[in-house]
Biotite code that builds the C-alpha atoms (Angstrom):
import biotite.structure as struc

atoms = struc.array([
    struc.Atom([0.000, 0.000, 0.000], chain_id="A", res_id=1, res_name="MET", atom_name="CA", element="C"),
    struc.Atom([2.877, 2.374, 0.773], chain_id="A", res_id=2, res_name="SER", atom_name="CA", element="C"),
    struc.Atom([4.251, 1.984, -2.762], chain_id="A", res_id=3, res_name="ASP", atom_name="CA", element="C"),
    struc.Atom([0.829, 2.803, -4.196], chain_id="A", res_id=4, res_name="LEU", atom_name="CA", element="C"),
    struc.Atom([0.647, 5.933, -2.042], chain_id="A", res_id=5, res_name="LEU", atom_name="CA", element="C"),
    struc.Atom([4.150, 6.996, -3.087], chain_id="A", res_id=6, res_name="ARG", atom_name="CA", element="C"),
    struc.Atom([3.191, 6.654, -6.760], chain_id="A", res_id=7, res_name="ARG", atom_name="CA", element="C"),
    struc.Atom([-0.007, 8.632, -6.169], chain_id="A", res_id=8, res_name="ALA", atom_name="CA", element="C"),
    struc.Atom([2.016, 11.418, -4.551], chain_id="A", res_id=9, res_name="VAL", atom_name="CA", element="C"),
    struc.Atom([4.588, 11.474, -7.348], chain_id="A", res_id=10, res_name="MET", atom_name="CA", element="C"),
    struc.Atom([1.785, 11.689, -9.947], chain_id="A", res_id=11, res_name="ASP", atom_name="CA", element="C"),
    struc.Atom([0.439, 14.918, -8.442], chain_id="A", res_id=12, res_name="GLN", atom_name="CA", element="C"),
    struc.Atom([0.908, 18.086, -10.489], chain_id="A", res_id=13, res_name="ASP", atom_name="CA", element="C"),
    struc.Atom([1.418, 21.052, -8.226], chain_id="A", res_id=14, res_name="GLY", atom_name="CA", element="C"),
    struc.Atom([0.326, 21.388, -4.601], chain_id="A", res_id=15, res_name="PRO", atom_name="CA", element="C"),
    struc.Atom([-2.023, 18.787, -3.106], chain_id="A", res_id=16, res_name="PHE", atom_name="CA", element="C"),
    struc.Atom([-3.730, 17.995, 0.164], chain_id="A", res_id=17, res_name="THR", atom_name="CA", element="C"),
    struc.Atom([-3.990, 14.843, 2.216], chain_id="A", res_id=18, res_name="LEU", atom_name="CA", element="C"),
    struc.Atom([-7.674, 14.630, 1.189], chain_id="A", res_id=19, res_name="SER", atom_name="CA", element="C"),
    struc.Atom([-6.728, 14.589, -2.490], chain_id="A", res_id=20, res_name="GLU", atom_name="CA", element="C"),
    struc.Atom([-4.406, 11.619, -1.933], chain_id="A", res_id=21, res_name="ILE", atom_name="CA", element="C"),
    struc.Atom([-7.164, 9.834, -0.001], chain_id="A", res_id=22, res_name="LEU", atom_name="CA", element="C"),
    struc.Atom([-9.485, 10.379, -2.984], chain_id="A", res_id=23, res_name="ALA", atom_name="CA", element="C"),
    struc.Atom([-6.928, 8.795, -5.316], chain_id="A", res_id=24, res_name="VAL", atom_name="CA", element="C"),
    struc.Atom([-6.251, 5.844, -2.981], chain_id="A", res_id=25, res_name="VAL", atom_name="CA", element="C"),
    struc.Atom([-9.496, 5.366, -1.019], chain_id="A", res_id=26, res_name="PRO", atom_name="CA", element="C"),
    struc.Atom([-8.337, 2.077, 0.516], chain_id="A", res_id=27, res_name="ALA", atom_name="CA", element="C"),
    struc.Atom([-5.612, 3.904, 2.464], chain_id="A", res_id=28, res_name="ALA", atom_name="CA", element="C"),
    struc.Atom([-6.236, 5.242, 5.945], chain_id="A", res_id=29, res_name="SER", atom_name="CA", element="C"),
    struc.Atom([-5.473, 8.881, 6.773], chain_id="A", res_id=30, res_name="PRO", atom_name="CA", element="C"),
    struc.Atom([-2.871, 7.692, 9.292], chain_id="A", res_id=31, res_name="GLN", atom_name="CA", element="C"),
    struc.Atom([-1.012, 5.686, 6.624], chain_id="A", res_id=32, res_name="LEU", atom_name="CA", element="C"),
    struc.Atom([-1.059, 8.613, 4.192], chain_id="A", res_id=33, res_name="VAL", atom_name="CA", element="C"),
    struc.Atom([0.381, 10.882, 6.900], chain_id="A", res_id=34, res_name="LYS", atom_name="CA", element="C"),
    struc.Atom([3.072, 8.314, 7.705], chain_id="A", res_id=35, res_name="LYS", atom_name="CA", element="C"),
    struc.Atom([4.098, 7.979, 4.040], chain_id="A", res_id=36, res_name="VAL", atom_name="CA", element="C"),
    struc.Atom([4.088, 11.754, 3.483], chain_id="A", res_id=37, res_name="LEU", atom_name="CA", element="C"),
    struc.Atom([6.221, 12.348, 6.585], chain_id="A", res_id=38, res_name="LEU", atom_name="CA", element="C"),
    struc.Atom([8.707, 9.685, 5.441], chain_id="A", res_id=39, res_name="ALA", atom_name="CA", element="C"),
    struc.Atom([8.852, 11.294, 1.987], chain_id="A", res_id=40, res_name="MET", atom_name="CA", element="C"),
    struc.Atom([9.392, 14.686, 3.653], chain_id="A", res_id=41, res_name="LYS", atom_name="CA", element="C"),
    struc.Atom([12.347, 13.323, 5.634], chain_id="A", res_id=42, res_name="GLN", atom_name="CA", element="C"),
    struc.Atom([13.785, 11.945, 2.375], chain_id="A", res_id=43, res_name="GLU", atom_name="CA", element="C"),
    struc.Atom([13.472, 15.404, 0.808], chain_id="A", res_id=44, res_name="GLY", atom_name="CA", element="C"),
    struc.Atom([10.980, 14.248, -1.832], chain_id="A", res_id=45, res_name="ILE", atom_name="CA", element="C"),
    struc.Atom([8.061, 16.433, -0.723], chain_id="A", res_id=46, res_name="VAL", atom_name="CA", element="C"),
    struc.Atom([7.693, 19.648, 1.227], chain_id="A", res_id=47, res_name="LYS", atom_name="CA", element="C"),
    struc.Atom([4.911, 20.831, 3.492], chain_id="A", res_id=48, res_name="LEU", atom_name="CA", element="C"),
    struc.Atom([3.443, 24.325, 3.596], chain_id="A", res_id=49, res_name="THR", atom_name="CA", element="C"),
    struc.Atom([0.907, 25.349, 6.211], chain_id="A", res_id=50, res_name="GLY", atom_name="CA", element="C"),
    struc.Atom([-0.557, 23.460, 9.127], chain_id="A", res_id=51, res_name="ARG", atom_name="CA", element="C"),
    struc.Atom([-3.669, 21.506, 10.020], chain_id="A", res_id=52, res_name="ARG", atom_name="CA", element="C"),
    struc.Atom([-6.510, 22.142, 7.551], chain_id="A", res_id=53, res_name="ARG", atom_name="CA", element="C"),
    struc.Atom([-4.352, 24.576, 5.599], chain_id="A", res_id=54, res_name="GLY", atom_name="CA", element="C"),
    struc.Atom([-1.574, 22.037, 5.041], chain_id="A", res_id=55, res_name="ALA", atom_name="CA", element="C"),
    struc.Atom([-0.495, 21.711, 1.422], chain_id="A", res_id=56, res_name="VAL", atom_name="CA", element="C"),
    struc.Atom([2.096, 19.246, 0.136], chain_id="A", res_id=57, res_name="TRP", atom_name="CA", element="C"),
    struc.Atom([4.204, 19.542, -2.998], chain_id="A", res_id=58, res_name="GLU", atom_name="CA", element="C"),
    struc.Atom([6.776, 17.322, -4.697], chain_id="A", res_id=59, res_name="VAL", atom_name="CA", element="C"),
    struc.Atom([10.199, 18.990, -4.749], chain_id="A", res_id=60, res_name="ASN", atom_name="CA", element="C"),
    struc.Atom([11.042, 19.877, -8.375], chain_id="A", res_id=61, res_name="PRO", atom_name="CA", element="C"),
    struc.Atom([14.432, 18.133, -8.315], chain_id="A", res_id=62, res_name="GLY", atom_name="CA", element="C"),
    struc.Atom([12.901, 14.855, -7.136], chain_id="A", res_id=63, res_name="LYS", atom_name="CA", element="C"),
    struc.Atom([10.490, 14.185, -10.016], chain_id="A", res_id=64, res_name="ARG", atom_name="CA", element="C"),
])
C-alpha cells in the first residue's frame, strides 16, 4: 500500500492535500497517508506548507 501511495504522490501536479491523496487511494487510511508523506518529507521528496486544515504538500522539483 505504501508503494501505491508513493506513486499517487509522485503523480500529483502542483500542490495537493492529504484529502486529495485519499481520494486517489481510497483504501488507504489517513494515518497511513500521513506516515508515508512524513517519510517522503524526511527523504526530501516532498515539502509541506501550512498546518492543520491549511496544510499543502508539494513534490520537490528536483525529485520528479
